[in-house]
BAFIVEX-132988 format. One record per residue (C-alpha): residue in three letters; chain; x, y, z. Coordinates in Angstrom, 2 decimals, always signed. Layout:
<recs>
(ALA A (X Y Z))
...
</recs>
This chain:
<recs>
(UNK A (-58.39 +67.77 -35.21))
(UNK A (-56.79 +64.46 -34.17))
(UNK A (-58.64 +64.48 -30.87))
(UNK A (-61.96 +65.06 -32.58))
(UNK A (-61.27 +62.19 -34.94))
(UNK A (-60.31 +59.89 -32.06))
(UNK A (-63.42 +60.93 -30.14))
(UNK A (-65.60 +60.18 -33.13))
(UNK A (-63.86 +56.82 -33.54))
(UNK A (-64.48 +55.98 -29.91))
(UNK A (-68.08 +57.01 -30.26))
(UNK A (-68.35 +54.81 -33.32))
(UNK A (-67.58 +51.85 -31.10))
(UNK A (-70.86 +52.34 -29.26))
(UNK A (-74.33 +51.29 -30.56))
(UNK A (-75.98 +54.17 -32.38))
(UNK A (-79.18 +53.96 -30.38))
(UNK A (-77.26 +54.81 -27.23))
(UNK A (-75.02 +57.53 -28.70))
(UNK A (-77.13 +60.39 -27.34))
(UNK A (-77.34 +58.95 -23.83))
(UNK A (-73.57 +58.42 -23.23))
(UNK A (-72.20 +60.74 -20.64))
(UNK A (-68.61 +59.30 -20.67))
(UNK A (-65.90 +60.32 -23.14))
(UNK A (-64.35 +56.86 -23.80))
(UNK A (-61.52 +58.40 -25.84))
(UNK A (-60.51 +60.37 -22.78))
(UNK A (-60.79 +57.21 -20.71))
(UNK A (-58.53 +55.27 -23.08))
(UNK A (-56.04 +58.12 -23.26))
(UNK A (-55.88 +58.19 -19.46))
(UNK A (-55.01 +54.53 -19.19))
(UNK A (-51.33 +53.73 -18.36))
(UNK A (-51.55 +50.92 -20.92))
(UNK A (-50.81 +50.84 -24.66))
(UNK A (-54.16 +50.40 -26.42))
(UNK A (-54.99 +50.13 -30.11))
(UNK A (-58.49 +49.59 -31.51))
(UNK A (-58.66 +47.46 -34.66))
(UNK A (-61.32 +47.10 -37.34))
(UNK A (-62.91 +43.66 -36.88))
(UNK A (-62.38 +42.49 -40.47))
(UNK A (-59.77 +44.73 -42.06))
(UNK A (-57.47 +44.81 -38.99))
(UNK A (-56.83 +48.54 -39.57))
(UNK A (-56.05 +50.74 -36.57))
(UNK A (-59.10 +52.90 -35.79))
(UNK A (-57.82 +54.34 -32.52))
(UNK A (-54.46 +54.68 -30.71))
(UNK A (-54.39 +56.04 -27.18))
(UNK A (-51.81 +58.55 -26.03))
(UNK A (-49.72 +55.94 -24.17))
(UNK A (-49.36 +53.88 -27.37))
(UNK A (-48.21 +56.92 -29.34))
(UNK A (-45.63 +57.81 -26.70))
(UNK A (-44.37 +54.21 -26.49))
(UNK A (-44.08 +53.93 -30.28))
(UNK A (-42.13 +57.19 -30.33))
(UNK A (-39.59 +55.58 -27.98))
(UNK A (-39.37 +52.62 -30.34))
(UNK A (-39.17 +54.77 -33.52))
(UNK A (-35.68 +53.53 -34.48))
(UNK A (-36.95 +49.93 -34.54))
(UNK A (-40.17 +50.64 -36.49))
(UNK A (-40.48 +50.24 -40.23))
(UNK A (-39.73 +53.48 -42.10))
(UNK A (-43.35 +53.70 -43.26))
(UNK A (-44.70 +53.83 -39.72))
(UNK A (-45.25 +57.23 -38.09))
(UNK A (-46.20 +56.96 -34.40))
(UNK A (-48.19 +60.21 -34.68))
(UNK A (-50.23 +58.93 -37.65))
(UNK A (-51.16 +55.39 -36.66))
(UNK A (-54.91 +55.61 -37.35))
(UNK A (-55.76 +54.11 -40.70))
(UNK A (-52.72 +51.85 -40.88))
(UNK A (-53.19 +48.10 -40.82))
(UNK A (-51.50 +45.97 -38.22))
(UNK A (-49.70 +44.23 -41.10))
(UNK A (-46.79 +46.65 -40.73))
(UNK A (-45.87 +45.04 -37.40))
(UNK A (-45.92 +41.40 -38.50))
(UNK A (-43.89 +39.20 -40.78))
(UNK A (-46.95 +37.02 -41.42))
(UNK A (-49.85 +39.53 -41.47))
(UNK A (-52.33 +37.11 -43.06))
(UNK A (-52.08 +34.86 -40.01))
(UNK A (-52.58 +37.74 -37.60))
(UNK A (-55.48 +39.17 -39.70))
(UNK A (-57.23 +35.79 -39.78))
(UNK A (-57.10 +35.67 -35.99))
(UNK A (-58.50 +39.18 -35.57))
(UNK A (-61.22 +38.48 -38.12))
(UNK A (-62.43 +35.43 -36.22))
(UNK A (-63.85 +36.39 -32.80))
(UNK A (-64.05 +32.72 -31.91))
(UNK A (-60.25 +32.70 -31.73))
(UNK A (-60.22 +35.65 -29.35))
(UNK A (-58.96 +36.54 -26.83))
(UNK A (-55.51 +35.83 -28.23))
(UNK A (-52.06 +36.54 -26.86))
(UNK A (-48.61 +36.45 -28.37))
(UNK A (-45.15 +37.97 -28.13))
(UNK A (-43.36 +39.52 -31.08))
(UNK A (-39.84 +40.81 -31.62))
(UNK A (-39.37 +44.41 -32.77))
(UNK A (-35.67 +44.73 -33.33))
(UNK A (-34.09 +44.01 -29.94))
(UNK A (-37.41 +44.67 -28.21))
(UNK A (-39.99 +42.12 -27.12))
(UNK A (-43.66 +43.21 -27.23))
(UNK A (-46.43 +41.36 -25.40))
(UNK A (-49.73 +41.57 -27.33))
(UNK A (-53.28 +40.89 -26.03))
(UNK A (-56.20 +40.96 -28.51))
(UNK A (-59.75 +40.91 -27.09))
(UNK A (-63.09 +41.14 -28.93))
(UNK A (-65.50 +44.03 -28.41))
(UNK A (-69.23 +43.27 -28.78))
(UNK A (-72.25 +45.53 -28.71))
(UNK A (-75.32 +44.92 -26.57))
(UNK A (-76.71 +42.69 -29.27))
(UNK A (-73.57 +40.55 -29.16))
(UNK A (-72.28 +41.68 -32.53))
(UNK A (-68.49 +41.70 -33.00))
(UNK A (-67.76 +45.34 -33.71))
(UNK A (-64.02 +45.79 -32.94))
(UNK A (-60.85 +44.26 -31.50))
(UNK A (-58.89 +45.90 -28.71))
(UNK A (-55.12 +45.35 -28.80))
(UNK A (-53.33 +46.08 -25.56))
(UNK A (-49.58 +45.70 -25.69))
(UNK A (-46.50 +46.37 -23.62))
(UNK A (-42.76 +46.53 -24.04))
(UNK A (-41.67 +43.58 -21.89))
(UNK A (-38.02 +43.61 -23.05))
(UNK A (-36.53 +44.25 -19.57))
(UNK A (-38.82 +41.62 -18.09))
(UNK A (-37.97 +39.16 -20.87))
(UNK A (-34.27 +39.89 -20.57))
(UNK A (-34.49 +39.45 -16.80))
(UNK A (-36.23 +36.12 -17.30))
(UNK A (-33.58 +35.05 -19.82))
(UNK A (-30.80 +36.22 -17.51))
(UNK A (-32.44 +34.47 -14.58))
(UNK A (-32.89 +31.34 -16.67))
(UNK A (-29.24 +31.40 -17.78))
(UNK A (-28.02 +32.10 -14.25))
(UNK A (-30.17 +29.32 -12.80))
(UNK A (-29.07 +26.90 -15.53))
(UNK A (-25.43 +27.80 -14.90))
(UNK A (-25.82 +27.50 -11.14))
(UNK A (-27.67 +24.22 -11.45))
(UNK A (-25.08 +22.95 -13.93))
(UNK A (-22.25 +23.94 -11.63))
(UNK A (-24.07 +22.44 -8.67))
(UNK A (-24.65 +19.25 -10.63))
(UNK A (-21.00 +19.17 -11.64))
(UNK A (-19.97 +19.85 -8.03))
(UNK A (-22.21 +17.08 -6.70))
(UNK A (-20.88 +14.80 -9.43))
(UNK A (-17.31 +15.66 -8.43))
(UNK A (-18.25 +15.20 -4.79))
(UNK A (-19.82 +11.84 -5.58))
(UNK A (-16.77 +10.79 -7.58))
(UNK A (-14.44 +11.89 -4.76))
(UNK A (-16.60 +10.12 -2.19))
(UNK A (-16.64 +6.97 -4.31))
(UNK A (-12.86 +7.14 -4.69))
(UNK A (-12.47 +7.71 -0.96))
(UNK A (-14.83 +4.83 -0.28))
(UNK A (-12.93 +2.58 -2.70))
(UNK A (-9.59 +3.64 -1.22))
(UNK A (-10.78 +3.19 +2.35))
(UNK A (-12.24 -0.21 +1.50))
(UNK A (-8.91 -1.20 -0.05))
(UNK A (-7.09 +0.26 +2.96))
(UNK A (-9.34 -1.64 +5.33))
(UNK A (-8.75 -4.91 +3.47))
(UNK A (-5.01 -4.24 +3.32))
(UNK A (-4.98 -3.33 +7.01))
(UNK A (-6.82 -6.54 +7.89))
(UNK A (-4.36 -8.54 +5.80))
(UNK A (-1.42 -6.64 +7.29))
(UNK A (-2.76 -7.20 +10.82))
(UNK A (-3.03 -10.92 +10.13))
(UNK A (+0.47 -10.87 +8.63))
(UNK A (+1.81 -8.94 +11.61))
(UNK A (+0.30 -11.51 +13.98))
(UNK A (+1.83 -14.34 +11.98))
(UNK A (+5.13 -12.46 +11.87))
(UNK A (+5.05 -12.01 +15.63))
(UNK A (+4.52 -15.74 +16.09))
(UNK A (+7.30 -16.53 +13.61))
(UNK A (+9.70 -14.08 +15.22))
(UNK A (+8.94 -15.51 +18.64))
(UNK A (+9.65 -18.99 +17.23))
(UNK A (+12.94 -17.67 +15.82))
(UNK A (+13.80 -16.17 +19.20))
(UNK A (+13.08 -19.51 +20.92))
(UNK A (+15.16 -21.37 +18.31))
(UNK A (+18.02 -18.92 +18.76))
(UNK A (+17.87 -19.42 +22.50))
(UNK A (+18.09 -23.18 +21.96))
(UNK A (+21.01 -22.57 +19.60))
(UNK A (+22.67 -20.47 +22.29))
(UNK A (+22.25 -23.33 +24.77))
(UNK A (+23.69 -25.78 +22.20))
(UNK A (+26.61 -23.43 +21.60))
(UNK A (+27.26 -23.36 +25.34))
(UNK A (+27.38 -27.15 +25.42))
(UNK A (+29.67 -27.16 +22.35))
(UNK A (+31.91 -24.64 +24.07))
(UNK A (+32.17 -26.85 +27.13))
(UNK A (+32.94 -29.94 +25.00))
(UNK A (+35.51 -28.00 +22.96))
(UNK A (+37.11 -26.73 +26.15))
(UNK A (+37.35 -30.31 +27.46))
(UNK A (+38.71 -31.46 +24.10))
(UNK A (+41.22 -28.62 +24.17))
(UNK A (+42.31 -29.63 +27.64))
(UNK A (+42.64 -33.27 +26.51))
(UNK A (+44.61 -32.33 +23.41))
(UNK A (+46.84 -30.13 +25.52))
(UNK A (+47.50 -33.02 +27.85))
(UNK A (+48.11 -35.29 +24.84))
(UNK A (+50.61 -32.75 +23.50))
(UNK A (+52.36 -32.79 +26.86))
(UNK A (+52.32 -36.61 +27.01))
(UNK A (+53.58 -36.83 +23.43))
(UNK A (+56.36 -34.41 +24.29))
(UNK A (+57.31 -36.53 +27.32))
(UNK A (+57.20 -39.72 +25.21))
(UNK A (+59.34 -38.06 +22.56))
(UNK A (+61.84 -37.06 +25.22))
(UNK A (+61.91 -40.65 +26.54))
(UNK A (+62.38 -42.03 +23.02))
(UNK A (+65.14 -39.52 +22.42))
(UNK A (+66.79 -40.66 +25.65))
(UNK A (+66.37 -44.28 +24.48))
(UNK A (+67.94 -43.35 +21.17))
(UNK A (+70.85 -41.73 +22.94))
(UNK A (+71.26 -44.77 +25.25))
(UNK A (+71.15 -47.17 +22.30))
(UNK A (+73.75 -44.99 +20.62))
(UNK A (+75.99 -45.25 +23.66))
(UNK A (+75.37 -49.01 +23.82))
(UNK A (+76.35 -49.18 +20.16))
(UNK A (+79.54 -47.39 +21.01))
(UNK A (+80.22 -49.86 +23.85))
(UNK A (+79.41 -52.76 +21.54))
(UNK A (+81.83 -51.31 +19.03))
(UNK A (+84.43 -51.08 +21.74))
(UNK A (+83.74 -54.71 +22.75))
(UNK A (+83.93 -55.74 +19.11))
(UNK A (+87.27 -53.97 +18.83))
(UNK A (+88.50 -55.67 +22.00))
(UNK A (+87.27 -59.03 +20.64))
(UNK A (+89.18 -58.41 +17.42))
(UNK A (+92.31 -57.54 +19.35))
(UNK A (+91.80 -60.56 +21.64))
(UNK A (+91.39 -62.76 +18.57))
(UNK A (+94.59 -61.25 +17.15))
(UNK A (+96.38 -61.84 +20.45))
(UNK A (+95.08 -65.42 +20.54))
(UNK A (+96.38 -65.87 +17.02))
(UNK A (+99.74 -64.48 +18.03))
(UNK A (+99.68 -66.64 +21.17))
(UNK A (+98.97 -69.70 +19.04))
(UNK A (+101.84 -68.84 +16.75))
(UNK A (+104.16 -68.34 +19.70))
(UNK A (+102.93 -71.55 +21.36))
(UNK A (+103.68 -73.40 +18.16))
(UNK A (+107.16 -71.99 +18.18))
(UNK A (+107.60 -73.00 +21.80))
(UNK A (+106.80 -76.58 +20.93))
(UNK A (+105.93 -78.89 +23.74))
(UNK A (+106.41 -76.18 +26.26))
(UNK A (+103.86 -73.95 +24.69))
(UNK A (+101.19 -76.61 +24.17))
(UNK A (+99.17 -75.61 +27.23))
(UNK A (+99.42 -72.01 +26.28))
(UNK A (+98.24 -72.96 +22.84))
(UNK A (+95.13 -74.58 +24.32))
(UNK A (+94.44 -71.40 +26.29))
(UNK A (+95.04 -69.32 +23.21))
(UNK A (+92.61 -71.51 +21.28))
(UNK A (+89.95 -71.08 +23.95))
(UNK A (+90.57 -67.38 +23.99))
(UNK A (+90.25 -67.32 +20.24))
(UNK A (+86.96 -69.22 +20.46))
(UNK A (+85.72 -66.79 +23.12))
(UNK A (+86.86 -63.85 +20.98))
(UNK A (+84.96 -65.27 +18.02))
(UNK A (+81.87 -65.79 +20.13))
(UNK A (+82.24 -62.31 +21.51))
(UNK A (+82.62 -60.91 +18.00))
(UNK A (+79.52 -62.76 +16.82))
(UNK A (+77.56 -61.66 +19.91))
(UNK A (+78.66 -58.09 +19.53))
(UNK A (+77.73 -58.26 +15.84))
(UNK A (+74.26 -59.50 +16.69))
(UNK A (+74.01 -56.87 +19.43))
(UNK A (+75.16 -54.21 +16.99))
(UNK A (+72.57 -55.44 +14.50))
(UNK A (+69.83 -55.35 +17.12))
(UNK A (+71.00 -51.97 +18.33))
(UNK A (+70.83 -50.75 +14.72))
(UNK A (+67.29 -52.01 +14.48))
(UNK A (+66.51 -50.35 +17.84))
(UNK A (+68.03 -47.10 +16.63))
(UNK A (+66.06 -47.26 +13.34))
(UNK A (+62.83 -48.03 +15.23))
(UNK A (+63.64 -45.29 +17.70))
(UNK A (+64.17 -42.83 +14.86))
(UNK A (+60.86 -43.88 +13.28))
(UNK A (+59.19 -43.61 +16.70))
(UNK A (+60.59 -40.15 +17.19))
(UNK A (+59.37 -39.12 +13.72))
(UNK A (+55.93 -40.62 +14.38))
(UNK A (+55.72 -38.94 +17.78))
(UNK A (+56.69 -35.65 +16.18))
(UNK A (+53.96 -36.11 +13.54))
(UNK A (+51.45 -37.04 +16.25))
(UNK A (+52.53 -34.02 +18.26))
(UNK A (+52.01 -31.85 +15.15))
(UNK A (+48.55 -33.34 +14.59))
(UNK A (+47.67 -32.87 +18.28))
(UNK A (+48.93 -29.29 +18.15))
(UNK A (+46.78 -28.80 +15.04))
(UNK A (+43.81 -30.26 +16.88))
(UNK A (+44.58 -28.01 +19.84))
(UNK A (+44.75 -24.97 +17.55))
(UNK A (+41.53 -26.09 +15.83))
(UNK A (+39.83 -26.59 +19.15))
(UNK A (+40.96 -23.12 +20.20))
(UNK A (+39.62 -21.65 +16.92))
(UNK A (+36.38 -23.59 +17.31))
(UNK A (+36.04 -22.37 +20.87))
(UNK A (+36.56 -18.76 +19.72))
(UNK A (+34.10 -19.21 +16.84))
(UNK A (+31.53 -20.82 +19.12))
(UNK A (+31.91 -17.98 +21.59))
(UNK A (+31.45 -15.46 +18.78))
(UNK A (+28.49 -17.47 +17.49))
(UNK A (+27.02 -17.52 +20.97))
(UNK A (+27.40 -13.74 +21.20))
(UNK A (+25.80 -13.36 +17.75))
(UNK A (+23.00 -15.74 +18.67))
(UNK A (+22.39 -13.76 +21.84))
(UNK A (+22.18 -10.55 +19.80))
(UNK A (+19.84 -12.25 +17.31))
(UNK A (+17.68 -13.48 +20.17))
(UNK A (+17.51 -10.01 +21.67))
(UNK A (+16.74 -8.46 +18.27))
(UNK A (+14.11 -11.13 +17.59))
(UNK A (+12.41 -10.44 +20.91))
(UNK A (+12.50 -6.72 +20.21))
(UNK A (+11.18 -7.32 +16.67))
(UNK A (+8.38 -9.45 +18.11))
(UNK A (+7.45 -6.65 +20.51))
(UNK A (+7.55 -4.04 +17.75))
(UNK A (+5.60 -6.28 +15.41))
(UNK A (+2.95 -6.52 +18.09))
(UNK A (+2.86 -2.72 +18.24))
(UNK A (+2.62 -2.61 +14.43))
(UNK A (-0.30 -5.02 +14.59))
(UNK A (-2.05 -2.69 +17.05))
(UNK A (-1.33 +0.32 +14.82))
(UNK A (-2.65 -1.52 +11.78))
(UNK A (-5.80 -2.36 +13.71))
(UNK A (-6.19 +1.35 +14.45))
(UNK A (-5.66 +2.08 +10.73))
(UNK A (-8.39 -0.44 +9.90))
(UNK A (-10.72 +1.25 +12.40))
(UNK A (-9.91 +4.68 +10.95))
(UNK A (-10.43 +3.37 +7.42))
(UNK A (-13.83 +2.02 +8.42))
(UNK A (-14.70 +5.41 +9.92))
(UNK A (-13.57 +7.12 +6.69))
(UNK A (-15.65 +4.65 +4.69))
(UNK A (-18.68 +5.53 +6.83))
(UNK A (-18.04 +9.23 +6.19))
(UNK A (-17.70 +8.57 +2.45))
(UNK A (-20.98 +6.65 +2.48))
(UNK A (-22.60 +9.56 +4.30))
(UNK A (-21.24 +11.95 +1.64))
(UNK A (-22.59 +9.69 -1.12))
(UNK A (-25.98 +9.61 +0.59))
(UNK A (-25.89 +13.39 +0.97))
(UNK A (-24.99 +13.85 -2.71))
(UNK A (-27.86 +11.57 -3.69))
(UNK A (-30.26 +13.65 -1.60))
(UNK A (-28.72 +16.84 -3.03))
(UNK A (-29.18 +15.50 -6.56))
(UNK A (-32.83 +14.80 -5.83))
(UNK A (-33.28 +18.27 -4.39))
(UNK A (-31.48 +19.80 -7.38))
(UNK A (-33.85 +17.94 -9.69))
(UNK A (-36.80 +19.28 -7.72))
(UNK A (-35.36 +22.82 -7.87))
(UNK A (-34.74 +22.44 -11.62))
(UNK A (-38.33 +21.32 -12.23))
(UNK A (-39.67 +24.11 -10.01))
(UNK A (-37.58 +26.75 -11.83))
(UNK A (-38.66 +25.42 -15.22))
(UNK A (-42.32 +25.48 -14.19))
(UNK A (-41.84 +28.97 -12.75))
(UNK A (-40.27 +30.24 -15.98))
(UNK A (-43.05 +28.69 -18.05))
(UNK A (-45.64 +30.46 -15.92))
(UNK A (-43.69 +33.75 -15.94))
(UNK A (-43.38 +33.69 -19.72))
(UNK A (-47.14 +33.35 -19.95))
(UNK A (-47.61 +36.66 -18.14))
</recs>
C-alpha cells in the first residue's frame, strides 16, 4: 500500500500529458539512491515522498526525533517538525527564487546537512522541492577535532616560537653584555699588565736602592765600630791619665807633708838658733831660708794640688763623656746593624714582589688573551642568537601562512 502511494506521488511529479509515455519508475529510482531524499510540496512544505534511505536513516536517529515523528509514516508531515523556526524554512521552500538553498541543522547531538532544490516541469512551473540530506556528524566532529587540534598545535607552536624568540633575545642581550664586558676587561687587563710591569720596574729600582743603602749602612757600621774602638782606647788613655794624676796628687801630698815638716824644722831651727845667740845666727839665716823655701814649696804644692784636682775633675768628666759617646756609638752601631738587617729583609721582600709582579704581568697577559677569546665566543653566540631570531621570524611568518591556509580550508570544508 505504501509503495503504491509513493509510486503515485512520484508519478504526480511528472506533467500529466506525459504520464502515459513514462517508462521509468522514478519511485524505484529514488529508493535505489544511496542518498536521503524527501520530496516537499512547493507551497505547504509537506513531505510528499520519502525514499527508503531516508526512512532507514531516520530510524537510526529515532531517539533524537520529536515524539510525534514516525520514520515509517513521514508522508503527509510538514517539515516544520524538524525546525525551530519553521516559518523561515517554509518561506524559503515557497520561493523558488531562493532555491537552491543549503543549511546545516542540529538534531540532538547530530548534525544534518540539508540541500533543497526546485523541481520544474517542462513548462518551467515550480511543482515541488527536493530535499536531500545527510548525517554529517562524524565529518563535522572530525572537522571540529581537526580545528581544535590545529589551533592547539598552532598555539603551542606560537608559544614555542615566542619562548624561542625570548630565549634568543635574552641570549643576544647577555652575549652583547658579555662582549662589552669582555672588551672592557681586555682593556683593563692590558692596563693592568702595563701597571704591573711599572710596579715590577719600580720594585727593581727599589731593590737597587736597597742595595746601595745596605752598602752605606755597612760602611757606617764599620765606621761606628771603629769609633767605638777609638772611644774605648781614648777612655783607657783618660783612665790612665786619671790614675797618673791621682799618683801625682799623692806625690804632691807627700811633698806638701815634707814642706810642712821642713817648715816645722825651720821653725825649730830658728828657735834653737835664737837660743844659741850669736853662735846660732848663721844657722838662723839658713833656717829662715829653709822656712821661706818650705813656704814656697807649700804654696807650689797647693797650687799643684789645686790644678791636679781640676785635672782629676776634668778627667772624670771626660771619662763620663767618653762613656756616653761610647754608648751613643754602640747605639748607632746596633741601629746600623738593625737597619742593615731590615734593608736585607726589605731587599728580599722587594725581590719577591718583583718576581710576583713579573709573574702577575705574565698571567694578566694570558687573562687578556682569554678575555679576547671570550669576546670572540660571545660574538659567535650573538651571531647564533641573531640567526635563531631570524629563524623564529621566518617560522612565525610560515605559521601565519599555515594558520590562514587551515582557516580557509576549514571554511571550504564546512561548505561541503
